[in-house]
C-alpha positions in Angstrom: 79.0 87.2 133.6 79.5 89.0 130.4 76.2 90.8 129.0 75.0 90.0 125.7 74.4 92.9 124.6 78.5 94.1 125.2 79.4 90.8 123.5 77.4 92.4 120.7 78.2 95.9 120.4 81.9 94.6 121.1 81.5 92.3 117.6 79.4 95.2 115.5 82.0 97.8 116.0 85.1 95.1 115.2 83.1 94.5 112.0 82.9 97.8 111.6 86.2 98.5 112.0 87.9 95.9 110.4 85.1 96.8 107.1 87.2 100.3 107.0 90.1 99.1 107.4 90.3 96.7 104.9 89.7 99.6 102.3 92.3 100.8 100.1 92.9 103.9 97.9 95.5 103.0 94.9 97.7 105.9 93.6 97.0 104.9 89.6 101.1 104.9 88.4 102.4 106.3 92.4 104.5 109.4 92.2 104.0 109.5 87.9 100.3 109.3 88.3 98.3 108.7 85.5 100.8 110.0 82.6 102.5 109.2 79.2 104.6 106.5 78.4 104.3 104.7 82.1 103.6 100.8 82.6 100.4 100.2 83.8 100.4 96.7 83.9 103.5 96.2 85.3 102.5 98.6 88.1 99.2 96.7 88.6 100.2 93.3 88.5 101.3 92.5 92.0 98.8 94.2 93.4 95.6 92.6 94.8 92.4 94.8 94.3 89.3 94.4 96.5 85.6 95.9 96.3 85.2 98.5 98.4 89.1 99.8 97.1 89.2 103.3 95.5 91.6 103.7 92.0 92.7 107.5 92.6 94.1 108.9 89.0 96.0 111.8 89.4 97.0 113.6 86.3 96.7 117.3 85.0 93.1 118.2 84.0 92.7 119.3 80.7 95.9 117.2 79.4 94.2 113.8 79.7 91.0 112.6 81.0 89.9 108.5 82.4 87.4 106.3 80.6 86.4 103.1 81.6 85.6 101.4 78.8 84.8 97.3 78.0 87.5 94.5 77.0 86.7 95.3 73.5 87.3 99.2 74.1 90.5 98.6 75.8 92.2 96.5 73.2 90.8 98.7 70.6 91.3 102.0 72.3 87.7 103.5 71.7 85.2 105.6 73.8 81.9 105.2 72.8 79.1 107.9 73.5 78.2 105.9 76.6 81.5 105.7 78.4 81.8 108.2 81.7 84.5 110.5 80.0 86.3 112.0 83.9 88.1 114.6 83.9 88.8 116.4 87.6 92.2 115.3 87.4 92.2 113.4 90.3 89.0 111.1 90.3 88.3 108.5 92.4 86.7 105.1 91.0 85.4 103.4 93.5 85.4 99.5 92.9 81.7 98.1 93.8 82.0 95.1 91.6 84.4 92.2 91.8 84.9 91.1 88.4 87.5 93.3 85.1 87.8 96.6 85.0 89.3 98.6 82.1 90.2 102.1 81.9 91.8 104.3 79.3 93.1 107.6 78.8 90.3 108.9 75.2 92.7 112.0 74.0 94.2 111.8 71.3 96.4 109.1 70.8 97.3 108.4 74.5 96.0 104.9 75.1 97.2 103.6 71.8 100.5 105.0 70.9 101.3 106.3 74.6 100.1 103.6 76.7 97.4 104.9 79.0 95.0 101.7 79.7 95.1 100.0 83.1 93.6 96.7 83.4 92.4 95.1 87.1 90.7 92.0 87.8 88.6 93.1 91.1 88.0 90.5 94.1 84.7 90.2 96.4 85.7 91.8 99.4 84.9 89.1 101.9 83.7 89.0 105.3 86.2 86.9 106.8 89.4 88.9 107.3 91.9 85.2 107.6 91.4 84.8 103.9 92.0 88.0 103.0 95.6 87.5 101.6 97.8 90.3 102.7 99.0 93.0 100.1 101.7 95.2 99.7 100.6 96.9 103.1 99.7 93.5 104.6 102.0 93.6 107.5 100.3 97.3 108.3 96.9 95.1 108.4 97.9 92.2 109.9 98.8 93.8 113.0 96.0 96.3 112.9 93.5 93.0 112.8 95.7 91.5 115.5 95.3 93.9 118.1 91.7 94.2 116.8 91.0 91.0 117.9 93.7 91.1 121.0 91.6 94.2 122.5 88.2 92.2 122.1 89.9 89.0 124.1 91.6 90.7 126.5 88.3 92.5 127.7 86.3 89.1 127.4 88.6 87.5 129.9 88.3 90.8 132.0 84.4 89.8 132.5 84.9 85.4 132.9 
């Protein structure tokens, strides 16, 4: 007979692993980074962002910045005094809540004239990993989840 405590430990371990595996870092602009004259809407269109993922903005510090704005600030390329301005050159922004997120460069006319703006939609993170759509690295995620489930089932069968 399988000890109930062992089953609980195994399930908790799987849940912790599944949550940490599902989080992903998205480097905005990939190898190009956060730069002038890049089409960030095309970059983002095939990506699926979830709560728990991170956006990583890489750029030359002092040349650009990253400002989280609302929809109006995005459309009009306006930075207000209430917006936090990130300037490190490697800004990591955790996606903590679902919904639309807007980011612009607040330096000069980089947003208006040079297309330094990004809008994404963040989906809620679900505890049921079978409902998560597989994104660009889907085959890797699927393989890892499959491995974890197979490992769990094989361990359970050993005790039956």
